[in-house]
C-alpha positions in Angstrom: 4.5 15.7 -2.5 1.0 17.1 -3.4 1.8 20.5 -2.1 4.3 22.9 -3.7 7.2 23.8 -1.4 8.9 27.1 -1.9 12.7 27.1 -1.4 15.3 29.6 -1.4 18.1 27.3 -2.5 18.2 24.2 -4.4 21.3 21.9 -4.6 21.4 22.2 -8.4 22.5 25.7 -8.1 25.5 25.2 -5.6 29.0 24.6 -6.8 29.9 21.3 -5.2 32.2 18.4 -6.0 31.0 15.6 -8.1 28.2 14.1 -6.0 27.4 10.3 -5.8 25.1 10.0 -2.7 22.0 11.5 -1.0 20.6 11.5 2.5 18.3 8.5 1.3 21.4 6.4 0.8 22.8 7.4 4.2 19.4 6.6 5.9 19.3 3.4 4.3 22.8 2.4 5.4 22.3 3.7 9.1 19.0 2.0 9.6 19.0 -1.6 10.9 16.5 -4.5 11.1 15.4 -6.4 14.3 17.3 -9.4 13.8 19.5 -11.8 15.9 18.7 -15.0 17.9 15.1 -16.3 17.8 14.8 -15.7 21.6 16.0 -12.0 21.2 13.7 -11.3 18.2 10.5 -13.0 19.8 11.1 -10.6 22.9 11.0 -7.5 20.5 14.8 -7.0 21.2 14.0 -5.8 24.6 16.9 -7.6 26.5 19.3 -4.8 27.1 18.9 -5.0 30.9 18.0 -8.7 31.1 21.1 -9.8 29.2 22.1 -13.5 28.9 21.6 -13.6 25.1 24.2 -13.3 22.5 22.2 -10.7 20.4 22.6 -8.3 23.4 26.3 -7.9 22.2 25.0 -5.3 19.8 22.6 -3.5 21.8 24.0 -3.4 25.4 27.3 -5.2 25.5 27.1 -5.7 29.4 24.4 -8.3 28.6 27.2 -10.8 27.9 28.4 -10.3 31.4 25.3 -12.1 32.7 26.6 -15.3 31.3 27.8 -18.0 33.8 28.6 -20.7 31.1 29.7 -21.0 27.6 27.4 -20.7 24.7 27.4 -21.4 21.0 24.6 -21.1 18.6 23.4 -20.7 14.9 20.2 -19.1 13.4 18.4 -19.4 10.2 15.3 -17.7 8.8 12.7 -17.8 6.1 11.2 -14.4 5.0 8.3 -13.3 3.0 8.5 -9.7 1.6 5.5 -7.8 0.2 5.2 -4.4 -1.3 1.7 -2.9 -2.2 1.8 0.4 -4.3 -1.3 2.7 -5.0 -0.7 5.6 -7.4 -4.0 7.4 -7.9 -6.0 4.1 -7.8 -3.6 2.2 -9.9 -2.5 -0.8 -7.6 0.7 -3.0 -7.9 1.9 -5.8 -5.7 5.4 -7.5 -5.4 5.9 -10.5 -3.1 9.0 -12.8 -2.7 10.3 -15.5 -0.4 13.8 -15.7 0.8 15.8 -17.8 3.0 18.9 -16.5 5.0 21.7 -17.5 7.5 21.2 -14.9 10.1 23.3 -15.4 13.1 26.2 -17.3 14.5 28.2 -16.6 17.7 29.6 -17.9 21.0 30.5 -16.8 24.5 33.4 -18.0 26.6 32.7 -17.5 30.3 35.6 -17.5 32.7 34.8 -17.6 36.4 37.5 -15.6 38.4 36.2 -16.7 41.9 33.7 -15.6 44.7 36.3 -14.2 47.0 37.1 -11.1 44.7 34.7 -8.4 43.4 35.3 -9.5 39.8 33.4 -12.7 39.5 33.5 -13.4 35.8 35.4 -12.1 32.7 33.5 -13.3 29.5 34.4 -13.0 25.9 32.0 -13.1 23.0 31.7 -13.0 19.2 28.7 -12.8 17.1 27.9 -12.5 13.4 24.5 -11.5 12.3 22.7 -9.9 9.3 22.2 -6.4 10.4 20.0 -5.2 7.5 18.4 -6.8 4.5 18.0 -4.4 1.5 15.7 -7.0 -0.3 12.9 -5.0 -1.9 11.0 -5.0 -5.3 8.9 -1.8 -6.0 6.7 -0.8 -9.0 4.2 2.0 -9.9 2.6 3.7 -13.0 -0.1 6.0 -14.1 -0.7 9.4 -15.5 1.8 12.0 -14.3 -0.4 15.1 -15.1 1.9 18.1 -15.7 5.0 16.5 -14.3 7.9 14.9 -16.3 11.3 13.6 -15.3 12.7 15.6 -18.4 12.0 18.8 -16.6 14.6 17.5 -13.9 17.0 16.9 -16.7 16.6 20.5 -18.1 16.9 22.0 -14.7 20.1 20.2 -14.0 21.4 21.3 -17.4 20.7 25.0 -16.7 23.8 27.2 -17.6 25.6 24.6 -19.4 26.8 26.1 -22.7 29.6 23.7 -23.8 28.7 20.0 -24.3 32.0 19.3 -26.2 34.3 16.5 -25.0 33.4 13.5 -22.7 30.7 15.2 -20.8 30.4 12.2 -18.5 33.8 12.9 -16.9 33.2 16.7 -16.7 32.9 17.6 -13.0 30.5 20.4 -13.9 28.0 18.2 -15.8 25.4 15.9 -14.1 24.7 12.6 -15.6 20.9 13.1 -15.7 21.3 16.2 -18.0 24.0 14.5 -20.0 21.8 11.6 -20.8 18.8 13.8 -21.6 21.0 16.1 -24.0 22.6 13.2 -25.8 19.1 11.5 -26.5 17.5 14.7 -27.4 15.0 14.8 -24.4 16.2 18.3 -23.8 17.5 20.7 -26.2 18.9 24.2 -26.2 18.5 25.8 -29.7 14.8 26.9 -30.2 14.9 30.5 -31.1 11.6 31.8 -29.9 8.0 30.8 -29.6 6.0 33.6 -30.8 6.6 35.8 -27.7 8.9 38.2 -29.3 12.4 38.4 -31.0 15.2 37.0 -28.6 18.6 35.8 -29.5 19.1 32.4 -30.9 19.4 29.8 -27.9 17.4 32.0 -25.5 13.8 31.1 -25.0 11.1 32.9 -23.0 8.9 29.9 -22.5 5.3 30.1 -21.0 4.3 27.2 -18.8 1.0 27.1 -16.8 0.6 30.9 -17.6 3.9 31.8 -16.0 7.1 32.7 -17.9 9.6 29.9 -17.0 13.3 30.9 -16.9 16.4 28.7 -16.6 17.6 27.7 -13.1 21.3 28.5 -13.7 22.8 31.2 -16.2 20.9 32.4 -19.0 20.5 29.4 -21.2 17.2 27.6 -21.3 16.6 23.9 -21.8 13.3 22.6 -22.8 11.9 19.1 -23.3 10.4 17.2 -26.1 6.9 17.8 -24.8 7.2 21.6 -25.0 6.7 23.8 -28.0 4.7 26.9 -28.8 3.6 27.2 -25.2 2.2 23.7 -25.1 3.0 21.0 -22.7 2.3 17.3 -23.4 1.4 15.0 -20.5 2.8 11.7 -20.1 2.2 8.2 -18.5 5.2 7.1 -16.2 6.1 3.6 -15.2 8.7 2.7 -12.5 10.0 -0.4 -11.1 13.1 -1.2 -9.0 14.9 -4.2 -7.4 17.1 -3.7 -4.4 19.3 -6.6 -3.1 22.2 -7.2 -0.6 22.6 -6.4 3.0 24.8 -5.3 5.9 26.7 -8.0 7.8 27.9 -7.2 11.3 30.7 -8.7 13.3 30.8 -8.0 17.1 33.7 -8.8 19.4 32.9 -8.4 23.1 34.6 -8.5 26.7 32.5 -8.1 29.6 32.8 -8.2 33.5 30.7 -9.3 36.3 31.2 -7.3 39.6 29.7 -8.8 42.7 26.7 -10.0 40.7 25.5 -6.5 40.8 27.2 -4.6 38.3 27.9 -5.8 34.7 30.2 -3.9 32.3 30.9 -4.6 28.6 32.5 -3.2 25.5 31.9 -4.3 21.9 33.9 -3.5 18.8 31.7 -3.9 15.7 32.9 -4.4 12.2 30.5 -3.9 9.2 30.4 -5.0 5.5 28.0 -3.5 3.1 26.9 -5.0 -0.1 24.0 -2.8 -1.8 22.7 -3.1 -5.3 19.8 -1.1 -6.8 18.4 -1.5 -10.3 15.8 1.0 -11.5 13.7 1.2 -14.7 11.7 4.3 -15.5 9.8 5.2 -18.6 7.6 7.9 -19.9 5.2 7.7 -22.8 4.0 11.3 -24.1 0.4 12.0 -24.6 -1.4 14.9 -25.9 -3.9 17.0 -24.0 -6.6 14.5 -25.1 -4.8 11.6 -23.5 -3.7 10.0 -26.7 -0.2 8.8 -27.3 1.9 10.8 -29.7 4.3 8.1 -30.4 7.2 9.5 -28.4 8.7 7.8 -25.3 11.9 7.0 -23.5 13.2 4.7 -20.8 16.0 5.3 -18.3 17.7 2.3 -16.6 20.1 2.7 -13.7 22.5 0.3 -11.9 23.9 1.6 -8.6 26.1 -0.2 -6.1 27.4 0.7 -2.8 30.2 -1.5 -1.1 32.5 -0.8 1.7 33.1 -1.5 5.4 32.8 0.3 8.6 33.4 0.0 12.5 32.0 1.3 15.7 32.4 0.9 19.5 29.7 0.3 22.0 29.8 0.6 25.7 27.3 -0.8 28.1 26.4 -1.3 31.8 23.8 -3.2 33.8 23.2 -2.4 37.4 21.1 -4.3 40.0 20.5 -1.3 42.3 18.8 -3.2 45.2 20.4 -6.3 46.7 17.3 -8.2 47.1 15.4 -7.0 44.0 15.5 -8.5 40.6 15.1 -5.1 38.9 18.0 -4.3 36.5 18.8 -1.1 34.7 20.8 -1.0 31.7 22.7 1.9 29.9 24.5 1.8 26.6 26.0 4.2 24.2 27.2 3.5 20.6 29.7 5.6 18.8 28.8 6.5 15.1 29.7 3.8 12.5 32.5 5.1 10.5 32.1 3.7 6.8 34.5 3.8 4.0 32.4 3.3 0.9 32.5 2.9 -2.9 29.6 4.1 -5.2 29.6 2.6 -8.6 27.0 3.4 -11.3 26.0 3.0 -14.8 23.0 4.0 -16.7 21.3 3.4 -20.1 18.8 5.8 -21.8 16.7 4.8 -24.8 14.5 7.6 -26.5 12.2 7.8 -29.4 11.4 11.7 -29.6 11.0 14.6 -31.9 14.5 16.0 -32.5 14.3 19.7 -33.5 16.5 20.5 -36.4 15.6 24.0 -37.5 15.0 27.4 -35.6 11.4 27.6 -34.7 9.3 29.9 -36.7 7.0 32.7 -35.5 4.1 30.3 -34.8 6.4 28.6 -32.4 6.4 25.2 -34.0 9.9 24.0 -35.4 10.5 21.4 -38.0 12.1 18.1 -36.9 12.1 14.3 -37.2 11.4 11.4 -34.9 14.7 9.8 -33.9 15.7 6.8 -32.0 18.7 7.3 -29.8 20.5 5.2 -27.1 23.1 6.4 -24.7 25.0 3.9 -22.5 27.4 5.1 -19.9 28.9 1.7 -19.4 30.1 1.7 -23.0 31.2 5.3 -22.9 33.3 4.9 -19.7 34.3 1.2 -20.3 32.8 0.3 -17.1 31.2 1.7 -14.0 31.8 5.2 -12.8 33.2 4.9 -9.2 33.2 7.6 -6.5 34.6 7.0 -2.9 33.2 8.7 0.1 32.9 8.3 4.0 29.9 8.1 6.0 29.3 8.8 9.6 26.2 7.5 11.2 24.4 8.9 14.4 25.4 8.4 17.9 23.2 5.8 19.8 21.9 6.2 23.1 20.1 3.3 25.0 18.3 2.9 28.4 16.6 -0.3 29.5 14.9 -2.1 32.3 14.6 -5.7 33.1 12.6 -7.5 35.8 12.2 -11.1 36.8 9.4 -12.9 38.8 10.9 -15.9 40.2 12.3 -18.2 37.6 9.1 -18.1 35.5 8.7 -14.6 34.2 11.0 -12.0 32.6 9.9 -8.6 31.5 12.0 -6.2 29.4 11.6 -2.6 28.2 14.0 -0.4 26.2 14.3 3.0 24.7 16.9 4.1 22.1 17.5 7.3 20.3 19.4 8.4 17.2 19.6 11.9 15.7 19.8 11.1 12.1 20.1 14.8 11.1 23.7 14.6 12.7 25.0 12.2 10.0 27.9 13.4 7.9 29.4 12.6 4.5 33.3 13.1 4.2 35.9 12.9 1.6 38.8 10.2 1.6 40.7 12.6 3.7 38.0 12.8 6.2 36.8 16.5 5.5 33.1 17.1 5.6 33.4 20.5 4.0 33.8 18.7 0.6 30.3 17.6 1.0 28.8 20.8 2.2 25.6 20.8 0.3 24.9 17.0 1.0 25.5 17.6 4.8 23.1 20.6 4.8 20.4 18.2 3.5 20.6 16.0 6.6 18.2 18.5 8.0 15.5 16.7 6.2 16.0 14.0 8.8 15.2 14.0 12.5 15.6 12.3 15.7 14.5 8.7 15.8 13.1 6.9 18.8 13.0 3.1 19.1 10.8 1.4 21.8 11.2 -2.3 22.6 9.0 -4.3 24.9 9.2 -8.1 25.5 8.1 -10.7 27.9 9.0 -14.5 28.5 7.0 -16.9 30.5 8.3 -20.4 31.5 5.3 -22.8 31.5 7.8 -25.5 32.8 11.5 -25.0 33.4 12.4 -26.4 30.0 9.7 -24.6 27.8 8.9 -21.0 27.4 6.6 -18.7 25.6 7.5 -15.2 24.4 6.0 -12.2 22.8 7.2 -8.7 22.0 6.6 -5.3 20.3 9.2 -3.2 18.6 8.5 0.4 17.2 10.7 2.8 15.4 9.5 6.4 14.6 10.0 7.9 11.1 13.3 9.0 9.9 12.3 11.7 7.4 10.3 15.0 7.6 7.1 14.7 5.7 8.4 17.3 3.2 11.8 15.8 2.5 12.8 15.1 -1.1 15.7 13.7 -3.0 17.8 16.6 -4.5 20.5 15.6 -6.9 23.2 18.3 -7.2 23.6 19.8 -10.7 26.8 17.7 -11.1 25.6 14.4 -9.6 26.5 11.2 -11.3 23.2 9.6 -10.0 20.5 9.1 -12.3 18.0 7.2 -10.2 15.6 10.2 -9.1 13.2 8.2 -7.1 12.8 8.4 -3.3 10.5 7.4 -0.6 9.7 9.1 2.8 9.1 6.2 5.3 6.9 6.4 8.1 6.9 4.7 11.5 8.0 0.9 11.5 6.2 -1.7 13.8 7.5 -5.3 14.6 5.1 -7.7 16.2 6.8 -10.9 17.6 5.9 -14.1 19.3 8.0 -17.2 19.9 8.7 -20.3 22.0 11.6 -22.1 23.3 13.1 -25.3 24.7 16.0 -25.7 27.1 17.7 -28.9 27.9 20.6 -29.8 30.1 22.9 -28.5 27.2 21.0 -28.2 24.0 18.5 -25.4 23.3 16.1 -24.5 20.4 14.1 -21.3 19.9 11.6 -20.4 17.4 10.3 -16.9 16.5 7.8 -15.2 14.1 8.2 -11.6 13.4 5.7 -9.4 11.3 7.0 -6.1 10.2 5.0 -3.4 8.7 5.7 0.4 7.6 4.1 2.7 5.1 5.8 5.3 2.8 5.1 8.0 0.3 7.1 7.3 -2.9 7.9 9.7 -5.6 9.7 8.8 -9.0 11.2 12.3 -9.1 10.7 16.0 -8.4 10.4 19.0 -10.7 11.8 22.4 -10.0 11.1 25.7 -11.8 11.0 29.4 -11.3 7.6 31.0 -10.6 7.4 34.8 -10.0 11.0 35.0 -9.0 10.9 32.1 -6.6 12.0 28.7 -7.0 9.5 26.1 -6.3 9.5 22.3 -6.0 6.6 19.9 -7.0 6.1 16.3 -8.0 3.5 13.9 -9.0 0.9 12.7 -6.4 2.5 10.4 -3.8 2.4 6.6 -4.5 1.1 5.2 -1.2 3.2 2.0 -0.4 2.8 -0.5 2.3 5.7 -2.8 3.0 5.4 -5.9 4.9 7.9 -8.8 6.0 7.0 -12.0 7.7 10.0 -13.8 9.2 10.4 -17.2 10.9 13.6 -17.6 12.7 15.1 -20.7 14.2 18.0 -20.8 16.6 19.9 -24.0 17.6 22.6 -23.9 20.4 24.5 -25.4 23.2 25.3 -24.1 26.7 28.1 -26.0 28.4 
């Protein structure tokens, strides 16, 4: 966020329940990968109107109605993940290979007869890995005038009583509590040469502007601030994300006169998401030399739970003697019941002010080493439960075949991510009023799928496809932790459009078939380790270090083996 964004309201100021999630968590859960059978993937997923593939059970349920025989299959994949980050010329790379069991399903096709309008009733089941969270990320460099400890100080604004177990206090955010316990922020400097003020109240000058606290009258400052000075720092960040979303689809579909196909799919989801982050700052003086003060913050976050949705689909062949097919589908939101678990550890080596500052603004103190571990304090993870409702999905598709050799598919899908909602365990969204207001940082997302299959001979086919998904976040979106949030990972990334390029080939025997696909996925994002908020001329402003430019890629090879009988 190179530019500074002026806002009227910041979540830190609102009186909200203890918070444990943000719109970035919601988007991560709602967004799905292009995955399924090798045939489906190699055609870019553009099979909603063509049907006849088990993976269409999750896009257009009517596609299962095309079947006229039974089917059973398994899919496996090998993926290579790559992340390249560039922070002001400092480049870092992370690469990893991973195997996966991606798909298993079957279709039972029951012929009713040719004398009735209802020709077939089919039943299908499919398991597939809907989302892989697998990702490594790192960045580092000089932060300029920005520091994560300013975020801690802002979250602490107005807190005047730190007694008791502050980690169970619904009015205290964990980021500020960790900073306070480790002396990264402090509240008892009397004055800095700007005039006499009561003890504990500091008119602090930053960048030539008097900085006031963000909530109440109490001011919190960081170890890099004294006597009007601001010490710069080097920041280093790395993270590891693991887990995925498993999807289980149950389908019934109908063939009416070989012209109209209808289907319903009930989907069940299981989420297993784990994120580890490590962030550190090493303080420098204005000449760029280390002053021997630093800290590191580690966070462990887990989201586990389940959800369900219902999908409705139709395929129509409008002209009796034309192979043109039109597909329509609508998916209800996925309704998730989720657990958020977290713990954090902060280790600091900073100057701990012991005395009231003198008229020169420089107080006496000692360098101390401090460690705060919430896992020890809480005897385990802090757990919060919440519900998440993802967007509705609207899908329209076209399919066309030329003889028995060429099949063409095109598909458009729309989801309004700004419509997502957080809810409490009783199903009320008002409990998360602030979190739901921040969904305006997201927008409507369009997905375009194109695919083609050409049979060189009846038993052998070549395939190619393209899949495009537009950006989820507005360019000026940011991760805003409410003042009482238990989250301590302040990083976020605004992803841009995603492109998938696919090719494949397939063999069809009398019963056995085998398909192979290759998918290359690529998207860019602007990454930020944190934001800073402060008051300037009576207005609240938000800024951050320069964006880290990140390019993410994934190469995936999929193999599907199956029987049709």
